[in-house]
N, C-alpha and C positions, 0 to 999 in steps of 0.2 A: 503493501500499500503506499511504507514511504518511498519507496522508487518511483512508481507511478505520479504522486504528488512533484517529485522533485520535475520528471521529464514535463507536467504540464508545467509547471511553473518555468522551467527553464524556454520551453517552448515559447507561453506568453510572454517573454522577457526580451527574450532573441529575436522576434520575428517581427521583420522591420512592419512599422504601422505605413499606412497612404497619408503623403501629407498632405496638409489639411489646406483651403485654398482660403478659408476666413482667418485673418491674423489680428483679426480685436480693431479695440477701438484706441487703436496707435496715439491719435492726433487728444482723447480724453485723457490717458494718461498720460500724456506732456502736459497736456495742459494742469491738468490738479499737481505732477511735481513741481511743475514751474511756479502753480497758487503755493504750494505750500514751505516750497522755498524761500520765498518773496512774505508770506508769516513769520516765518522763523526769524527772517533778516530785521523786519521793522520792529518786532516784538523782542528783540535784542536790543534794538538801537534805543526805545523808548525806555524800558526798566533792567541794562546793563548794570547800574549801579548796586541797584535790589537784587537782581539773579545772584550777583557776585557776595552780595552780605549774605545774601540765606545757603549759597552754596560754601561759604565761609563755616556762619552757626552751626550747620550740620556735623561737616568736617570735626568741626572743634568739639560738637559734643562726644560722635563717636570715638573721638581719640582720647579724651579728658575720661572717659569710664574704665 
């Protein structure tokens, strides 16, 4: 039984699959990625000092224990 399952698994894994013609919504994913990067940069620019302070407090609380 184990040999049969192994052969079935290898057959399924090693058998080449036909290429899909649909590549998905690439422009949509690019837009999401660019907008996310823009949000990160904007938040970082507005709150850099507060974020630095929060990180320092968090690290100090971990290292002081």
